[in-house]
N, C-alpha and C positions, 0 to 999 in steps of 0.2 A: 191350385190352391198356388198361393206367391210364396215365398219365403221373404220374413222380414230382412230387411235391410238393418244392417249393424250399423250403428253412428261409429264415423270414426274421428276419433280422438284425434285432435288438431296437433300434431309433431314437434315438439320443441327444436330447434335447428339447434345441433352441438355451439358449444361458446368454442371458440376460436382460440386458442392457447398457444398462438404463436409467436414467440418473442422475436423482436428485430436483431439481427445481427448487433447493431450499434448498443442494446440494450445489453445483450449476452456480453458483449465485449466491455460494458463498464462496469455490470456484476461478475463477470472474473477477474477482472483487476481488482474488485472490491474483497473479493475471497482470497486473491493471492494477497495480496496485502495482509489483511487478519491471519492467513492460516499459516503463511512463512515470517510472521511477527514472533512466532516462539520458537524458529531455528535459530542458530548462531546470526549473530545481525555484526558484532565489532569479535573478533580474532584478535588478542595480544601474547607474542613468541617474546619469552628475555629471550634476549642473547646471551646465556649462556648455557654449559653443559647440562646433560643431565637437568634439563628443563621444560616442563610441559607447556603447550597453551593454554592458554584463559580465554574461553569466550562466551558472549556476552548476549540474551538478546533480545530485542525490541522492546522489553518490559520492564531491563535491570535499570536502578538509580546509579550506578556505576559507570565511569565512561562518558560521560556527559551526555548520557544516551536521554532518559528522562527529562521533561517530558515533554519534548520535542516530538519523540518517536511516538508516544503515546497520542498526539493529535497528528501524526498520520496513520496511525491504527484506529483513531477515529472517523478519521477520512475516509478510511475503507469504508467501513459499517458505514457512510453517507454514501460511498457510491454506488453500495448493495444499495442501498432503499430507495435510492434517487431510480437506478436502472429499474429495480422493478414495478416505483411508482409510474415512471414513465413506459414501463412495458405491459401494464394494467391500465391505469387512468389518460393515455397520451401526453401530451406537451401540457401540461398546466401551469398555472402560473401561482406561484407559491414566494411569498413574501418580496412583489411586485416583478420577480425571474422569473423567468422561463425554468422549469426543468432541466433542459436541456445546458441551459447559462447556469444552472446550478453546477450541473454534473461535470463543463470545463471546467471551472473554477477548484472546486474539491480536488479533481485527478491533477491538476495541473500544479497545485500547491505542493499536494503529497509527492508526485513528481521531482518538484523542485528539491523541496526538502532531503527527501531520499538522493538526488545527484549529489546535494551539497555534501552528503554525510560520506559519498563514494568517492569527492576528488576531495577530500578536509585532508589534510596530514596526519595520521596515525602514529608516527613514528614519538617515542621520546628519547629523549636522554636526561639523565640526572645524573648528578657530580657531587661528593659531600667531599670537604678538605678538611683537617685539622693538623694542628702544632703540635708535636710530644718531642720535644728538651729538640728546639732548634730545628729539626726537620721538620718538613711542612712534608704530610701527606697526601696525596689525593686519588679518590678511587670513583669511577663512572660504572654508569650502569644502562645500556641500553637495550628500549625495548620495541619490539618490530610492530604493530598496529594493522590490522589490513581490516577490508570491508569484506563479510561472512556471506556463505552461499544463499544464507535465507536475507540478506538486505541486498544480493543479486536479484533474486528472484521477487521481493517485493518494489523494488525497482520496475523491473517488467512489467509486473502486475500494474504499478501507476501507468506507465509509457501504453500499455493495452489498455488500460480507461480512459487516458488522453485522447487514444486515436480513436474508440467508441463514440464519446462526450463530441470528438468535431466530426466524425461522420453524423451524430444526430443534429449538429448545429447547422451543419451543411445543407441535411434536409428538409431541418427547418425554411432556412431561407430561400430556399427553391422551390418553393409553393403558390 
């Protein structure tokens, strides 16, 4: 008596979910930009006794932050989306540009704006004067400003994204 042969079902090959390191760097940069935008971006310390520092995130209107910092955060979201798109679908064409080219443009934009914020003078000095009975009274206040730790980590994220985008572009040109 012969045993019936079991029909073998075709085995589906597992989907390769490995993300290239370059796309992982672009997405990591986008996550760092977005995540640390809620941390202190700018910090101002009045130079008087018993005064505490005032810290602003990248979402604040104060201190000439918005809307330019919002564009950087949107750039971080775009980097995350472009990295994921390239990792899943390859280097496709979008608006006549390759995904790798758009990654480089967005990452370079975010990095250049954040470098500008890091290098800009953030301290200010205000003076007020008044005359009272022939005497001139002048009062000055100095505020020391610095780039906050959240801004530094956003800048590091943007530079990481630039490195990943350059790696993608160089890999594309070598084919």
